[in-house]
C-alpha positions as CSV (number, residue, x, y, z in Angstrom):
1,X,8.7,12.6,9.1
2,X,11.1,11.1,6.6
3,X,9.2,7.8,6.6
4,X,5.9,9.6,6.2
5,X,7.2,11.5,3.2
6,X,8.8,8.4,1.7
7,X,5.5,6.5,2.1
8,X,3.6,9.3,0.2
9,X,6.3,9.5,-2.5
10,X,6.1,5.7,-3.0
11,X,2.3,5.2,-2.7
12,X,1.0,8.4,-4.2
13,X,3.7,9.5,-6.7
14,X,5.0,6.0,-7.6
15,X,8.7,6.8,-6.7
16,X,10.9,3.7,-6.3
17,X,11.6,3.3,-2.6
18,X,15.3,2.7,-3.2
19,X,15.6,6.1,-4.8
20,X,14.5,8.0,-1.7
21,X,17.3,9.0,0.5
22,X,17.8,12.2,2.5
23,X,20.4,13.3,-0.1
24,X,18.2,12.6,-3.1
25,X,17.3,15.5,-5.3
26,X,14.1,16.0,-7.3
27,X,16.0,14.7,-10.4
28,X,17.2,11.6,-8.5
29,X,13.6,10.7,-7.5
30,X,12.2,11.8,-10.9
31,X,9.8,14.4,-9.6
32,X,8.8,17.1,-12.1
33,X,7.0,20.3,-11.2
34,X,3.6,18.8,-11.7
35,X,4.4,16.0,-9.2
36,X,5.6,18.6,-6.7
37,X,2.2,20.3,-7.0
38,X,0.5,17.0,-6.3
39,X,2.9,16.4,-3.4
40,X,1.9,19.7,-1.9
41,X,-1.8,18.8,-2.1
42,X,-1.2,15.3,-0.6
43,X,0.9,16.7,2.3
44,X,-2.1,19.0,3.1
45,X,-4.7,16.2,3.0
46,X,-2.6,13.3,4.4
47,X,-0.6,15.1,7.1
48,X,-2.4,18.4,7.5
49,X,0.8,20.3,6.6
50,X,0.4,23.4,4.4
51,X,3.5,23.7,2.2
52,X,3.2,25.3,-1.2
53,X,4.7,23.8,-4.3
54,X,6.9,26.9,-4.7
55,X,8.3,26.3,-1.2
56,X,8.9,22.6,-2.0
57,X,10.7,23.6,-5.3
58,X,13.1,25.8,-3.3
59,X,14.4,22.7,-1.5
60,X,17.2,20.8,-3.1
61,X,17.1,17.4,-1.4
62,X,14.6,15.1,0.2
63,X,16.3,16.0,3.5
64,X,15.6,19.7,3.0
65,X,12.0,18.8,2.2
66,X,11.7,16.9,5.4
67,X,13.1,19.8,7.4
68,X,10.6,22.2,5.7
69,X,7.6,19.9,6.4
70,X,8.8,19.4,10.0
71,X,9.0,23.1,10.6
72,X,5.5,23.6,9.3
73,X,4.0,20.7,11.3
74,X,5.6,22.1,14.5
75,X,3.6,25.3,14.0
76,X,0.2,23.5,14.0
């Protein structure tokens, strides 16, 4: 799931690939709240995973975001 998320961040949200690590925070990868809303929508359309922007904002690192997305995709 990390690679899928990384691909979305790079291709859709224009994050530099080198910035994306499991320990990276939103600030590290320069995601603002508007970008998080967009990420939520892209996760739904690209991966079929429903995660709200509020839930994404509750995570602190890319690794936590991956765990959240994996937990949601497991339910499908």
